[in-house]
C-alpha positions, 0 to 999 in steps of 0.5 A, a space after each residue: 499500500 502506498 501512502 499519499 503525500 501530503 501537500 502545503 495546499 491542503 494543510 496551509 491557513 488561507 485566512 490570511 491576516 496581513 499588516 502594513 510594513 508602515 503600521 506600527 507595532 501598536 497595531 501588531 500588538 492589538 492584533 497578536 493580543 486578539 488572535 490566537 497565532 503567531 506569525 503576521 504577513 507583512 506587504 506593501 501598498 500592491 498586497 506583495 508579500 515584504 516580509 514576516 512579523 513573528 510574535 516573537 520578534 515583536 515581543 523581541 523589539 518591546 521594552 521588558 519594562 512595558 506593563 510593569 510599576 518599573 514603565 516609563 516614557 520610553 518603554 511605552 514609545 518601543 510600541 510606536 517603531 515601525 513594523 518594517 524596522 522589526 520584521 524578518 525580511 524576504 521571508 522564505 516562501 514554499 509552493 502549494 505544491 510542495 509537500 509536508 517534507 519539504 516544508 518541515 524540512 525548510 522550517 528546520 534549516 532556516 530555524 523558522 516558525 513559519 512559511 509564506 505559500 506563494 502560488 505564481 508569485 501570489 500569496 495564498 496561504 501560510 504554514 507553520 511548524 505547528 501545522 505540519 506537526 498536525 499533519 504528521 500526527 493525523 498521517 499517523 492514526 490513518 
């Protein structure tokens, strides 16, 4: 019996949440505070992918005193930084027709948490390491 090959298109998330390169980190904070995912796709004015802002990148850019009794004005000012100052530029992408093994290898090789998915140069989805784990667990049950 041959195993079916799961493609990225079968497990990628297609409901994309994007953010502008010039948005302030306050916008990213509002999104991260209200959703259950950890990667924002950063697009330019033509909706072309320019980067990825991970929750980890976002947190590294903020002052550790933010929200504490030691918070000063300069700490809250870190939220005024622009997304393009903090994001990962030129992210590694994958095709919707790639298989999940290829996606896993890219994530491990580059020590990243997600891969934007493109089809014919157009952004069509995103796949994360959690999506891949879920797919591997599902394939084991089958």
